[in-house]
LODRENVEX-964783 format. One record per atom (N, C-alpha, C): residue in one letter; atom name; x, y negated, z negated; residue number from 1. Coordinates in pm, whole numbers, m for minus. Layout:
% LODRENVEX-964783
<rest->A&atom->CA&X->X&Y->Y&Z->Z&nr->NUM>
...
END
This chain:
% LODRENVEX-964783
<rest->M&atom->N&X->16438&Y->m9458&Z->m5129&nr->1>
<rest->M&atom->CA&X->16520&Y->m9338&Z->m5082&nr->1>
<rest->M&atom->C&X->16551&Y->m9251&Z->m5214&nr->1>
<rest->A&atom->N&X->16542&Y->m9119&Z->m5185&nr->2>
<rest->A&atom->CA&X->16559&Y->m9048&Z->m5300&nr->2>
<rest->A&atom->C&X->16703&Y->m9053&Z->m5359&nr->2>
<rest->N&atom->N&X->16705&Y->m9047&Z->m5494&nr->3>
<rest->N&atom->CA&X->16837&Y->m9036&Z->m5567&nr->3>
<rest->N&atom->C&X->16891&Y->m8910&Z->m5607&nr->3>
<rest->T&atom->N&X->16803&Y->m8806&Z->m5656&nr->4>
<rest->T&atom->CA&X->16851&Y->m8683&Z->m5694&nr->4>
<rest->T&atom->C&X->16868&Y->m8573&Z->m5597&nr->4>
<rest->K&atom->N&X->16923&Y->m8466&Z->m5612&nr->5>
<rest->K&atom->CA&X->16956&Y->m8375&Z->m5515&nr->5>
<rest->K&atom->C&X->16821&Y->m8304&Z->m5476&nr->5>
<rest->S&atom->N&X->16754&Y->m8288&Z->m5585&nr->6>
<rest->S&atom->CA&X->16605&Y->m8206&Z->m5558&nr->6>
<rest->S&atom->C&X->16504&Y->m8311&Z->m5483&nr->6>
<rest->A&atom->N&X->16523&Y->m8430&Z->m5507&nr->7>
<rest->A&atom->CA&X->16429&Y->m8517&Z->m5426&nr->7>
<rest->A&atom->C&X->16467&Y->m8531&Z->m5276&nr->7>
<rest->K&atom->N&X->16606&Y->m8505&Z->m5249&nr->8>
<rest->K&atom->CA&X->16633&Y->m8534&Z->m5132&nr->8>
<rest->K&atom->C&X->16598&Y->m8405&Z->m5035&nr->8>
<rest->K&atom->N&X->16610&Y->m8267&Z->m5132&nr->9>
<rest->K&atom->CA&X->16559&Y->m8148&Z->m5079&nr->9>
<rest->K&atom->C&X->16391&Y->m8148&Z->m5036&nr->9>
<rest->M&atom->N&X->16339&Y->m8219&Z->m5147&nr->10>
<rest->M&atom->CA&X->16188&Y->m8218&Z->m5118&nr->10>
<rest->M&atom->C&X->16154&Y->m8292&Z->m5016&nr->10>
<rest->I&atom->N&X->16229&Y->m8411&Z->m4964&nr->11>
<rest->I&atom->CA&X->16217&Y->m8472&Z->m4839&nr->11>
<rest->I&atom->C&X->16211&Y->m8388&Z->m4725&nr->11>
<rest->K&atom->N&X->16337&Y->m8317&Z->m4707&nr->12>
<rest->K&atom->CA&X->16333&Y->m8213&Z->m4603&nr->12>
<rest->K&atom->C&X->16215&Y->m8116&Z->m4592&nr->12>
<rest->I&atom->N&X->16179&Y->m8074&Z->m4705&nr->13>
<rest->I&atom->CA&X->16075&Y->m7968&Z->m4713&nr->13>
<rest->I&atom->C&X->15944&Y->m8022&Z->m4659&nr->13>
<rest->S&atom->N&X->15914&Y->m8142&Z->m4711&nr->14>
<rest->S&atom->CA&X->15798&Y->m8210&Z->m4663&nr->14>
<rest->S&atom->C&X->15776&Y->m8245&Z->m4537&nr->14>
<rest->E&atom->N&X->15890&Y->m8273&Z->m4472&nr->15>
<rest->E&atom->CA&X->15899&Y->m8304&Z->m4319&nr->15>
<rest->E&atom->C&X->15879&Y->m8179&Z->m4252&nr->15>
<rest->K&atom->N&X->15934&Y->m8076&Z->m4286&nr->16>
<rest->K&atom->CA&X->15913&Y->m7943&Z->m4221&nr->16>
<rest->K&atom->C&X->15761&Y->m7902&Z->m4232&nr->16>
<rest->K&atom->N&X->15699&Y->m7926&Z->m4347&nr->17>
<rest->K&atom->CA&X->15558&Y->m7875&Z->m4374&nr->17>
<rest->K&atom->C&X->15466&Y->m7980&Z->m4289&nr->17>
<rest->R&atom->N&X->15509&Y->m8086&Z->m4272&nr->18>
<rest->R&atom->CA&X->15428&Y->m8204&Z->m4215&nr->18>
<rest->R&atom->C&X->15418&Y->m8164&Z->m4054&nr->18>
<rest->L&atom->N&X->15538&Y->m8120&Z->m4006&nr->19>
<rest->L&atom->CA&X->15554&Y->m8090&Z->m3860&nr->19>
<rest->L&atom->C&X->15458&Y->m7952&Z->m3844&nr->19>
<rest->R&atom->N&X->15481&Y->m7857&Z->m3933&nr->20>
<rest->R&atom->CA&X->15409&Y->m7720&Z->m3902&nr->20>
<rest->R&atom->C&X->15265&Y->m7745&Z->m3912&nr->20>
<rest->N&atom->N&X->15223&Y->m7828&Z->m4010&nr->21>
<rest->N&atom->CA&X->15075&Y->m7864&Z->m4034&nr->21>
<rest->N&atom->C&X->15006&Y->m7942&Z->m3895&nr->21>
<rest->L&atom->N&X->15094&Y->m8025&Z->m3846&nr->22>
<rest->L&atom->CA&X->15056&Y->m8113&Z->m3735&nr->22>
<rest->L&atom->C&X->15045&Y->m8026&Z->m3613&nr->22>
<rest->A&atom->N&X->15132&Y->m7921&Z->m3611&nr->23>
<rest->A&atom->CA&X->15149&Y->m7840&Z->m3493&nr->23>
<rest->A&atom->C&X->15002&Y->m7729&Z->m3491&nr->23>
<rest->I&atom->N&X->14973&Y->m7694&Z->m3619&nr->24>
<rest->I&atom->CA&X->14854&Y->m7609&Z->m3636&nr->24>
<rest->I&atom->C&X->14727&Y->m7701&Z->m3607&nr->24>
<rest->K&atom->N&X->14727&Y->m7806&Z->m3662&nr->25>
<rest->K&atom->CA&X->14606&Y->m7906&Z->m3649&nr->25>
<rest->K&atom->C&X->14583&Y->m7911&Z->m3488&nr->25>
<rest->T&atom->N&X->14700&Y->m7957&Z->m3425&nr->26>
<rest->T&atom->CA&X->14669&Y->m7983&Z->m3284&nr->26>
<rest->T&atom->C&X->14629&Y->m7858&Z->m3203&nr->26>
<rest->K&atom->N&X->14679&Y->m7748&Z->m3248&nr->27>
<rest->K&atom->CA&X->14640&Y->m7626&Z->m3175&nr->27>
<rest->K&atom->C&X->14469&Y->m7610&Z->m3183&nr->27>
<rest->V&atom->N&X->14444&Y->m7610&Z->m3329&nr->28>
<rest->V&atom->CA&X->14297&Y->m7598&Z->m3345&nr->28>
<rest->V&atom->C&X->14202&Y->m7690&Z->m3274&nr->28>
<rest->K&atom->N&X->14247&Y->m7813&Z->m3279&nr->29>
<rest->K&atom->CA&X->14185&Y->m7911&Z->m3205&nr->29>
<rest->K&atom->C&X->14169&Y->m7884&Z->m3050&nr->29>
<rest->S&atom->N&X->14278&Y->m7859&Z->m3018&nr->30>
<rest->S&atom->CA&X->14269&Y->m7843&Z->m2857&nr->30>
<rest->S&atom->C&X->14199&Y->m7717&Z->m2824&nr->30>
<rest->L&atom->N&X->14188&Y->m7605&Z->m2907&nr->31>
<rest->L&atom->CA&X->14117&Y->m7494&Z->m2874&nr->31>
<rest->L&atom->C&X->13949&Y->m7517&Z->m2893&nr->31>
<rest->F&atom->N&X->13924&Y->m7601&Z->m2984&nr->32>
<rest->F&atom->CA&X->13797&Y->m7632&Z->m2993&nr->32>
<rest->F&atom->C&X->13729&Y->m7720&Z->m2902&nr->32>
<rest->K&atom->N&X->13842&Y->m7814&Z->m2837&nr->33>
<rest->K&atom->CA&X->13788&Y->m7888&Z->m2732&nr->33>
<rest->K&atom->C&X->13766&Y->m7810&Z->m2608&nr->33>
<rest->K&atom->N&X->13849&Y->m7712&Z->m2579&nr->34>
<rest->K&atom->CA&X->13865&Y->m7630&Z->m2461&nr->34>
<rest->K&atom->C&X->13720&Y->m7549&Z->m2461&nr->34>
<rest->A&atom->N&X->13687&Y->m7482&Z->m2577&nr->35>
<rest->A&atom->CA&X->13558&Y->m7400&Z->m2601&nr->35>
<rest->A&atom->C&X->13442&Y->m7492&Z->m2576&nr->35>
<rest->S&atom->N&X->13446&Y->m7620&Z->m2619&nr->36>
<rest->S&atom->CA&X->13334&Y->m7716&Z->m2602&nr->36>
<rest->S&atom->C&X->13309&Y->m7741&Z->m2478&nr->36>
<rest->E&atom->N&X->13425&Y->m7759&Z->m2393&nr->37>
<rest->E&atom->CA&X->13410&Y->m7789&Z->m2240&nr->37>
<rest->E&atom->C&X->13365&Y->m7664&Z->m2172&nr->37>
<rest->A&atom->N&X->13411&Y->m7554&Z->m2214&nr->38>
<rest->A&atom->CA&X->13380&Y->m7438&Z->m2143&nr->38>
<rest->A&atom->C&X->13200&Y->m7420&Z->m2159&nr->38>
<rest->V&atom->N&X->13178&Y->m7445&Z->m2278&nr->39>
<rest->V&atom->CA&X->13017&Y->m7431&Z->m2293&nr->39>
<rest->V&atom->C&X->12938&Y->m7532&Z->m2219&nr->39>
<rest->E&atom->N&X->12992&Y->m7644&Z->m2214&nr->40>
<rest->E&atom->CA&X->12923&Y->m7770&Z->m2132&nr->40>
<rest->E&atom->C&X->12934&Y->m7732&Z->m1992&nr->40>
<rest->E&atom->N&X->13016&Y->m7655&Z->m1943&nr->41>
<rest->E&atom->CA&X->13041&Y->m7626&Z->m1816&nr->41>
<rest->E&atom->C&X->12949&Y->m7505&Z->m1773&nr->41>
<rest->K&atom->N&X->12877&Y->m7442&Z->m1883&nr->42>
<rest->K&atom->CA&X->12779&Y->m7326&Z->m1875&nr->42>
<rest->K&atom->C&X->12875&Y->m7217&Z->m1824&nr->42>
<rest->N&atom->N&X->13003&Y->m7205&Z->m1846&nr->43>
<rest->N&atom->CA&X->13078&Y->m7088&Z->m1804&nr->43>
<rest->N&atom->C&X->13065&Y->m6997&Z->m1906&nr->43>
<rest->L&atom->N&X->12987&Y->m6872&Z->m1902&nr->44>
<rest->L&atom->CA&X->12968&Y->m6787&Z->m2012&nr->44>
<rest->L&atom->C&X->13085&Y->m6709&Z->m2059&nr->44>
<rest->E&atom->N&X->13157&Y->m6651&Z->m1960&nr->45>
<rest->E&atom->CA&X->13271&Y->m6577&Z->m1990&nr->45>
<rest->E&atom->C&X->13388&Y->m6656&Z->m2058&nr->45>
<rest->E&atom->N&X->13409&Y->m6758&Z->m1997&nr->46>
<rest->E&atom->CA&X->13519&Y->m6847&Z->m2038&nr->46>
<rest->E&atom->C&X->13477&Y->m6916&Z->m2191&nr->46>
<rest->S&atom->N&X->13346&Y->m6938&Z->m2200&nr->47>
<rest->S&atom->CA&X->13317&Y->m6991&Z->m2323&nr->47>
<rest->S&atom->C&X->13322&Y->m6892&Z->m2420&nr->47>
<rest->K&atom->N&X->13280&Y->m6776&Z->m2409&nr->48>
<rest->K&atom->CA&X->13292&Y->m6674&Z->m2529&nr->48>
<rest->K&atom->C&X->13432&Y->m6662&Z->m2578&nr->48>
<rest->K&atom->N&X->13537&Y->m6640&Z->m2448&nr->49>
<rest->K&atom->CA&X->13679&Y->m6629&Z->m2485&nr->49>
<rest->K&atom->C&X->13740&Y->m6733&Z->m2557&nr->49>
<rest->T&atom->N&X->13702&Y->m6858&Z->m2523&nr->50>
<rest->T&atom->CA&X->13776&Y->m6975&Z->m2593&nr->50>
<rest->T&atom->C&X->13706&Y->m6986&Z->m2729&nr->50>
<rest->L&atom->N&X->13592&Y->m6951&Z->m2754&nr->51>
<rest->L&atom->CA&X->13512&Y->m6983&Z->m2864&nr->51>
<rest->L&atom->C&X->13580&Y->m6875&Z->m2978&nr->51>
<rest->L&atom->N&X->13606&Y->m6761&Z->m2922&nr->52>
<rest->L&atom->CA&X->13657&Y->m6668&Z->m3031&nr->52>
<rest->L&atom->C&X->13800&Y->m6700&Z->m3059&nr->52>
<rest->A&atom->N&X->13883&Y->m6754&Z->m2963&nr->53>
<rest->A&atom->CA&X->14010&Y->m6799&Z->m2989&nr->53>
<rest->A&atom->C&X->14012&Y->m6929&Z->m3099&nr->53>
<rest->A&atom->N&X->13931&Y->m7023&Z->m3058&nr->54>
<rest->A&atom->CA&X->13907&Y->m7131&Z->m3160&nr->54>
<rest->A&atom->C&X->13871&Y->m7107&Z->m3283&nr->54>
<rest->I&atom->N&X->13784&Y->m6995&Z->m3320&nr->55>
<rest->I&atom->CA&X->13729&Y->m6959&Z->m3432&nr->55>
<rest->I&atom->C&X->13847&Y->m6885&Z->m3523&nr->55>
<rest->K&atom->N&X->13940&Y->m6803&Z->m3430&nr->56>
<rest->K&atom->CA&X->14046&Y->m6730&Z->m3500&nr->56>
<rest->K&atom->C&X->14148&Y->m6837&Z->m3543&nr->56>
<rest->A&atom->N&X->14181&Y->m6926&Z->m3470&nr->57>
<rest->A&atom->CA&X->14291&Y->m7022&Z->m3498&nr->57>
<rest->A&atom->C&X->14232&Y->m7114&Z->m3617&nr->57>
<rest->A&atom->N&X->14109&Y->m7154&Z->m3617&nr->58>
<rest->A&atom->CA&X->14053&Y->m7231&Z->m3726&nr->58>
<rest->A&atom->C&X->14049&Y->m7152&Z->m3864&nr->58>
<rest->D&atom->N&X->14019&Y->m7015&Z->m3859&nr->59>
<rest->D&atom->CA&X->14043&Y->m6946&Z->m3966&nr->59>
<rest->D&atom->C&X->14174&Y->m6938&Z->m4038&nr->59>
<rest->S&atom->N&X->14253&Y->m6914&Z->m3953&nr->60>
<rest->S&atom->CA&X->14404&Y->m6917&Z->m3995&nr->60>
<rest->S&atom->C&X->14450&Y->m7041&Z->m4064&nr->60>
<rest->A&atom->N&X->14419&Y->m7151&Z->m3979&nr->61>
<rest->A&atom->CA&X->14446&Y->m7269&Z->m4027&nr->61>
<rest->A&atom->C&X->14399&Y->m7306&Z->m4188&nr->61>
<rest->V&atom->N&X->14283&Y->m7251&Z->m4191&nr->62>
<rest->V&atom->CA&X->14217&Y->m7247&Z->m4346&nr->62>
<rest->V&atom->C&X->14307&Y->m7162&Z->m4435&nr->62>
<rest->L&atom->N&X->14332&Y->m7046&Z->m4401&nr->63>
<rest->L&atom->CA&X->14413&Y->m6984&Z->m4481&nr->63>
<rest->L&atom->C&X->14561&Y->m7045&Z->m4526&nr->63>
<rest->K&atom->N&X->14623&Y->m7107&Z->m4442&nr->64>
<rest->K&atom->CA&X->14734&Y->m7176&Z->m4468&nr->64>
<rest->K&atom->C&X->14723&Y->m7329&Z->m4531&nr->64>
<rest->K&atom->N&X->14595&Y->m7338&Z->m4557&nr->65>
<rest->K&atom->CA&X->14553&Y->m7472&Z->m4627&nr->65>
<rest->K&atom->C&X->14584&Y->m7603&Z->m4558&nr->65>
<rest->T&atom->N&X->14583&Y->m7579&Z->m4413&nr->66>
<rest->T&atom->CA&X->14606&Y->m7708&Z->m4334&nr->66>
<rest->T&atom->C&X->14508&Y->m7787&Z->m4313&nr->66>
<rest->V&atom->N&X->14366&Y->m7727&Z->m4296&nr->67>
<rest->V&atom->CA&X->14253&Y->m7779&Z->m4279&nr->67>
<rest->V&atom->C&X->14166&Y->m7738&Z->m4374&nr->67>
<rest->H&atom->N&X->14068&Y->m7828&Z->m4426&nr->68>
<rest->H&atom->CA&X->13975&Y->m7800&Z->m4537&nr->68>
<rest->H&atom->C&X->13864&Y->m7687&Z->m4480&nr->68>
<rest->K&atom->N&X->13825&Y->m7623&Z->m4563&nr->69>
<rest->K&atom->CA&X->13737&Y->m7494&Z->m4525&nr->69>
<rest->K&atom->C&X->13602&Y->m7545&Z->m4479&nr->69>
<rest->N&atom->N&X->13555&Y->m7650&Z->m4535&nr->70>
<rest->N&atom->CA&X->13425&Y->m7705&Z->m4507&nr->70>
<rest->N&atom->C&X->13420&Y->m7773&Z->m4360&nr->70>
<rest->K&atom->N&X->13543&Y->m7826&Z->m4336&nr->71>
<rest->K&atom->CA&X->13544&Y->m7899&Z->m4193&nr->71>
<rest->K&atom->C&X->13568&Y->m7797&Z->m4088&nr->71>
<rest->V&atom->N&X->13629&Y->m7700&Z->m4115&nr->72>
<rest->V&atom->CA&X->13631&Y->m7579&Z->m4003&nr->72>
<rest->V&atom->C&X->13501&Y->m7522&Z->m4006&nr->72>
<rest->A&atom->N&X->13414&Y->m7481&Z->m4109&nr->73>
<rest->A&atom->CA&X->13281&Y->m7432&Z->m4127&nr->73>
<rest->A&atom->C&X->13193&Y->m7524&Z->m4030&nr->73>
<rest->R&atom->N&X->13194&Y->m7650&Z->m4055&nr->74>
<rest->R&atom->CA&X->13122&Y->m7730&Z->m3967&nr->74>
<rest->R&atom->C&X->13154&Y->m7730&Z->m3838&nr->74>
<rest->K&atom->N&X->13264&Y->m7740&Z->m3787&nr->75>
<rest->K&atom->CA&X->13323&Y->m7734&Z->m3654&nr->75>
<rest->K&atom->C&X->13269&Y->m7604&Z->m3582&nr->75>
<rest->K&atom->N&X->13303&Y->m7482&Z->m3665&nr->76>
<rest->K&atom->CA&X->13258&Y->m7349&Z->m3583&nr->76>
<rest->K&atom->C&X->13100&Y->m7348&Z->m3583&nr->76>
<rest->S&atom->N&X->13037&Y->m7410&Z->m3687&nr->77>
<rest->S&atom->CA&X->12898&Y->m7403&Z->m3685&nr->77>
<rest->S&atom->C&X->12822&Y->m7473&Z->m3547&nr->77>
<rest->R&atom->N&X->12875&Y->m7589&Z->m3538&nr->78>
<rest->R&atom->CA&X->12823&Y->m7684&Z->m3433&nr->78>
<rest->R&atom->C&X->12871&Y->m7614&Z->m3291&nr->78>
<rest->L&atom->N&X->12999&Y->m7561&Z->m3293&nr->79>
<rest->L&atom->CA&X->13018&Y->m7487&Z->m3172&nr->79>
<rest->L&atom->C&X->12958&Y->m7360&Z->m3136&nr->79>
<rest->Q&atom->N&X->12930&Y->m7300&Z->m3232&nr->80>
<rest->Q&atom->CA&X->12837&Y->m7164&Z->m3233&nr->80>
<rest->Q&atom->C&X->12705&Y->m7199&Z->m3189&nr->80>
<rest->K&atom->N&X->12652&Y->m7320&Z->m3231&nr->81>
<rest->K&atom->CA&X->12510&Y->m7360&Z->m3210&nr->81>
<rest->K&atom->C&X->12505&Y->m7394&Z->m3048&nr->81>
<rest->K&atom->N&X->12605&Y->m7465&Z->m3007&nr->82>
<rest->K&atom->CA&X->12603&Y->m7501&Z->m2855&nr->82>
<rest->K&atom->C&X->12613&Y->m7378&Z->m2763&nr->82>
<rest->Y&atom->N&X->12701&Y->m7280&Z->m2822&nr->83>
<rest->Y&atom->CA&X->12719&Y->m7155&Z->m2742&nr->83>
<rest->Y&atom->C&X->12581&Y->m7066&Z->m2745&nr->83>
<rest->N&atom->N&X->12526&Y->m7062&Z->m2843&nr->84>
<rest->N&atom->CA&X->12393&Y->m6986&Z->m2857&nr->84>
<rest->N&atom->C&X->12283&Y->m7049&Z->m2771&nr->84>
<rest->E&atom->N&X->12274&Y->m7198&Z->m2742&nr->85>
<rest->E&atom->CA&X->12177&Y->m7259&Z->m2658&nr->85>
<rest->E&atom->C&X->12210&Y->m7213&Z->m2541&nr->85>
<rest->L&atom->N&X->12355&Y->m7196&Z->m2502&nr->86>
<rest->L&atom->CA&X->12396&Y->m7172&Z->m2366&nr->86>
<rest->L&atom->C&X->12336&Y->m7021&Z->m2329&nr->86>
<rest->L&atom->N&X->12359&Y->m6923&Z->m2442&nr->87>
<rest->L&atom->CA&X->12312&Y->m6798&Z->m2416&nr->87>
<rest->L&atom->C&X->12159&Y->m6783&Z->m2395&nr->87>
<rest->A&atom->N&X->12100&Y->m6864&Z->m2474&nr->88>
<rest->A&atom->CA&X->11954&Y->m6866&Z->m2471&nr->88>
<rest->A&atom->C&X->11882&Y->m6922&Z->m2343&nr->88>
<rest->S&atom->N&X->11956&Y->m7005&Z->m2282&nr->89>
<rest->S&atom->CA&X->11937&Y->m7071&Z->m2149&nr->89>
<rest->S&atom->C&X->11945&Y->m6969&Z->m2042&nr->89>
<rest->K&atom->N&X->12029&Y->m6883&Z->m2030&nr->90>
<rest->K&atom->CA&X->12081&Y->m6796&Z->m1927&nr->90>
<rest->K&atom->C&X->11973&Y->m6665&Z->m1921&nr->90>
END
């Protein structure tokens, strides 16, 4: 347990940051999952909408330093690749 006043304050701050980061990560994860499912269902309009939302959320998570930029780049690339294959097949 923290002894000093500043250490106690840091515990509160780190807990707030942890909860914020968890919410952001969960949002990004769920948006990528929705976009991936829309692409697999071959729903062109829905997949484009969810793809753009997922990319926007992921980029904002990188700016807030919640998720590493290379991880987001990899996920965006894989999802975009699936979407482009869907477009080519139509």
